[in-house]
C-alpha positions as CSV (number, residue, x, y, z in Angstrom):
1,X,-9.7,10.7,33.3
2,X,-6.2,12.2,32.8
3,X,-5.0,9.0,30.9
4,X,-8.2,9.0,28.7
5,X,-7.6,12.7,27.8
6,X,-4.0,11.9,26.8
7,X,-5.1,9.0,24.6
8,X,-7.8,11.2,22.9
9,X,-5.2,13.8,22.2
10,X,-3.0,11.2,20.6
11,X,-5.8,10.3,18.2
12,X,-7.3,13.7,17.5
13,X,-4.6,16.4,17.7
14,X,-2.2,15.9,14.8
15,X,0.5,18.2,13.4
16,X,3.2,17.9,10.8
17,X,6.9,18.7,11.0
18,X,8.7,16.3,13.4
19,X,11.2,14.7,10.9
20,X,14.8,15.6,11.4
21,X,18.1,15.0,9.7
22,X,19.4,16.0,6.3
23,X,18.6,12.6,4.8
24,X,14.8,13.0,5.4
25,X,13.1,11.3,2.4
26,X,9.5,10.4,1.6
27,X,7.9,8.9,-1.4
28,X,4.7,9.6,-3.4
29,X,1.5,7.6,-2.9
30,X,1.2,4.5,-4.9
31,X,-2.5,4.2,-5.7
32,X,-3.6,4.5,-2.1
33,X,-5.3,7.5,-0.4
34,X,-3.8,7.9,3.0
35,X,-5.1,9.9,5.8
36,X,-4.0,13.6,6.0
37,X,-0.5,14.0,7.1
38,X,0.8,10.5,6.5
39,X,4.0,10.3,4.3
40,X,5.2,7.1,2.7
41,X,8.8,6.2,3.8
42,X,9.3,3.0,1.8
43,X,9.0,3.2,-2.0
44,X,8.1,-0.4,-2.5
45,X,10.8,-1.1,-5.0
46,X,14.2,-0.2,-3.5
47,X,15.9,0.1,-0.1
48,X,16.3,3.9,-0.5
49,X,16.4,5.5,2.9
50,X,16.9,2.2,4.7
51,X,20.1,0.5,6.0
52,X,20.4,-3.1,7.0
53,X,22.4,-6.3,6.4
54,X,21.7,-7.4,2.8
55,X,22.1,-11.0,3.9
56,X,18.7,-10.6,5.7
57,X,16.9,-7.7,4.0
58,X,15.7,-7.2,0.4
59,X,12.7,-5.8,-1.6
60,X,10.4,-8.3,-3.2
61,X,6.9,-7.9,-4.6
62,X,6.5,-4.4,-3.3
63,X,7.4,-5.4,0.3
64,X,10.4,-5.0,2.5
65,X,11.4,-8.6,3.3
66,X,13.4,-9.9,6.2
67,X,14.4,-13.5,5.9
68,X,16.5,-15.9,8.0
69,X,17.4,-19.2,6.4
70,X,19.1,-22.4,7.7
71,X,22.3,-21.1,6.2
72,X,22.0,-17.6,7.8
73,X,20.9,-18.2,11.4
74,X,21.5,-15.2,13.6
75,X,23.5,-14.8,16.8
76,X,21.8,-11.5,17.6
77,X,18.7,-9.8,16.4
78,X,19.2,-7.7,13.2
79,X,17.4,-4.6,12.2
80,X,17.0,-2.6,9.0
81,X,17.0,1.0,10.1
82,X,15.1,3.9,8.5
83,X,17.7,6.7,7.8
84,X,15.2,9.4,6.8
85,X,14.9,11.0,10.3
86,X,14.0,10.2,13.8
87,X,10.7,9.3,15.5
88,X,9.5,11.8,18.1
89,X,5.8,12.2,18.5
90,X,4.2,10.4,15.6
91,X,1.8,7.9,14.1
92,X,3.0,5.0,12.1
93,X,0.9,2.7,9.9
94,X,2.1,-0.4,8.0
95,X,1.0,-3.8,7.0
96,X,3.0,-7.0,7.8
97,X,2.9,-10.7,7.1
98,X,5.0,-13.1,9.2
99,X,5.7,-16.8,8.8
100,X,4.3,-19.2,11.3
101,X,7.5,-19.5,13.4
102,X,8.5,-15.9,12.7
103,X,9.5,-13.4,15.4
104,X,9.9,-9.7,14.6
105,X,9.0,-6.2,15.8
106,X,8.9,-2.5,15.0
107,X,11.3,-0.4,17.0
108,X,10.8,3.3,17.5
109,X,12.4,6.1,19.6
110,X,15.4,3.7,19.6
111,X,19.2,4.0,19.6
112,X,22.0,2.0,18.0
113,X,24.1,-0.2,20.2
114,X,27.8,0.6,20.0
115,X,29.9,-2.2,18.6
116,X,26.9,-4.3,17.5
117,X,26.0,-3.9,13.8
118,X,22.4,-3.2,13.0
119,X,21.3,-3.6,16.6
120,X,18.8,-1.3,18.2
121,X,17.7,-0.6,21.8
122,X,14.3,0.9,22.6
123,X,10.6,0.6,22.4
124,X,9.2,-2.2,20.3
125,X,5.8,-3.2,19.0
126,X,6.1,-7.0,19.1
127,X,5.2,-9.3,16.2
128,X,5.2,-13.1,16.1
129,X,3.6,-15.9,14.0
130,X,2.2,-17.8,17.0
131,X,0.3,-14.7,18.3
132,X,1.9,-15.0,21.7
133,X,3.2,-11.5,21.8
134,X,1.8,-9.5,18.9
135,X,0.8,-6.0,19.9
136,X,2.6,-5.9,23.2
137,X,5.2,-3.2,24.1
138,X,8.7,-4.7,24.8
139,X,11.8,-2.6,25.3
140,X,14.5,-4.2,23.3
141,X,17.8,-4.4,25.3
142,X,16.2,-2.4,28.1
143,X,13.4,-2.7,30.6
144,X,11.9,-5.6,28.6
145,X,8.1,-6.1,29.1
146,X,6.4,-2.7,29.4
147,X,2.8,-3.8,28.6
148,X,1.6,-7.3,27.6
149,X,-1.2,-7.6,25.1
150,X,-4.4,-6.4,26.7
151,X,-2.7,-4.2,29.3
152,X,-2.6,-0.5,30.1
153,X,0.6,-0.1,32.1
154,X,2.3,2.6,33.9
155,X,6.1,2.5,34.2
156,X,7.2,4.1,37.4
157,X,10.5,5.7,38.4
158,X,11.9,2.4,39.4
159,X,11.6,1.1,35.8
160,X,8.9,-1.4,36.7
161,X,5.7,-1.6,34.7
162,X,2.5,-1.9,36.7
163,X,-0.9,-2.7,35.1
164,X,-3.4,0.1,35.7
165,X,-6.1,-0.9,33.2
166,X,-7.2,-3.2,30.4
167,X,-8.1,-3.0,26.7
168,X,-9.3,-6.6,26.5
169,X,-8.4,-10.2,27.2
170,X,-5.1,-11.4,25.8
171,X,-6.5,-14.5,24.1
172,X,-9.5,-12.6,22.6
173,X,-7.3,-9.9,21.3
174,X,-5.1,-12.6,19.6
175,X,-8.1,-13.5,17.6
176,X,-8.0,-10.1,15.9
177,X,-4.7,-11.0,14.3
178,X,-4.8,-12.9,11.0
179,X,-2.4,-15.9,10.8
180,X,-0.3,-16.1,7.6
181,X,-2.0,-13.0,6.1
182,X,-1.5,-9.3,6.0
183,X,-2.2,-7.3,9.2
184,X,-2.2,-3.6,9.8
185,X,-0.2,-2.1,12.7
186,X,-0.9,1.5,13.9
187,X,1.4,2.9,16.4
188,X,0.8,6.2,18.2
189,X,3.6,7.8,20.3
190,X,2.6,11.1,22.0
191,X,4.6,12.4,24.8
192,X,5.0,9.5,27.3
193,X,1.9,7.6,26.1
194,X,2.6,4.8,23.6
195,X,-0.4,3.0,22.0
196,X,-0.2,-0.1,19.8
197,X,-3.1,-1.2,17.5
198,X,-3.4,-4.2,15.2
199,X,-6.2,-4.3,12.6
200,X,-7.9,-1.3,14.3
201,X,-7.9,-2.9,17.8
202,X,-5.9,-1.4,20.7
203,X,-3.6,-4.1,21.9
204,X,-1.5,-2.3,24.6
205,X,-0.9,1.2,26.1
206,X,2.1,2.3,28.1
207,X,2.3,5.5,30.2
208,X,6.1,5.9,30.7
209,X,6.7,7.8,33.9
210,X,10.2,6.6,34.3
211,X,11.9,9.9,33.7
212,X,15.4,8.5,33.8
213,X,15.0,5.8,31.1
214,X,12.1,6.8,28.9
215,X,12.8,8.2,25.4
216,X,11.1,10.9,23.5
217,X,13.1,10.6,20.2
218,X,15.1,8.0,18.3
219,X,15.4,5.7,15.4
220,X,12.8,3.6,13.6
221,X,13.6,0.1,12.4
222,X,12.2,-3.4,11.9
223,X,13.6,-6.7,13.0
224,X,14.5,-10.3,12.2
225,X,15.0,-12.3,15.4
226,X,17.3,-14.9,16.7
227,X,15.8,-18.4,16.4
228,X,14.6,-20.8,13.7
229,X,14.4,-19.7,10.0
230,X,11.7,-17.1,9.5
231,X,10.3,-14.6,7.1
232,X,8.7,-11.2,7.7
233,X,7.3,-8.8,5.1
234,X,6.3,-5.1,5.5
235,X,4.5,-2.9,3.1
236,X,2.7,0.5,2.9
237,X,4.9,2.0,5.6
238,X,3.6,5.5,6.3
239,X,4.6,8.0,8.9
240,X,2.7,11.0,10.3
241,X,4.5,13.5,12.6
242,X,2.8,15.1,15.5
243,X,3.6,18.3,17.4
244,X,5.6,17.2,20.5
245,X,3.7,17.2,23.7
246,X,5.3,18.7,26.8
247,X,5.5,16.1,29.5
248,X,6.4,17.1,33.1
249,X,9.9,16.1,34.1
250,X,8.6,13.7,36.8
251,X,5.8,12.2,34.7
252,X,2.1,12.9,34.3
């Protein structure tokens, strides 16, 4: 019941005012009525407010495009990072379209890795063109798999994720994702509860009770991944800030 109450709070109790940093920048709506409190953080025509390697990132057709070609294969994953603030307690909505062999993700509450250009460490909502991992929670350069698609997981003080419930069968949930078409991601991070949705369907939930390693604040970025040539597109990127929830030092 305590977990259910936390999730309901994440959906129903929303406040503004969590953005930080002098570079905070949002953009007006572009013909779309968003829910109350959401602010557009990508203008659809420039990379204003975003920083990444121009070899891999550009704007095309109103979308933020990441592309790896046979001539630009990666040796490490590369992110384009939103420089308008940090993600504390928030909701994020965006649409993505990924190539069949594409591998990407949305990082949040993350930190840059010293000595590695455009590399992030932190929570990630996974995206892939084969629907093997889309919707799961993977900690990039950290504790790795926190919740597979379909799982409600609790991460204990030893850093290990343990399944405590289910939101559905992994393969059935994969059927909610549209191959080669636009899909909507909705992320909710409230306190130590992290919820990933795709096309309105909850895909995974993490309750992070690992007080030594969990993060309550950090950077937002999107990824192109090491591997074969790929293309990922993001559009309608909107952020809503929530009033931070007080979490006991030793977890809930």
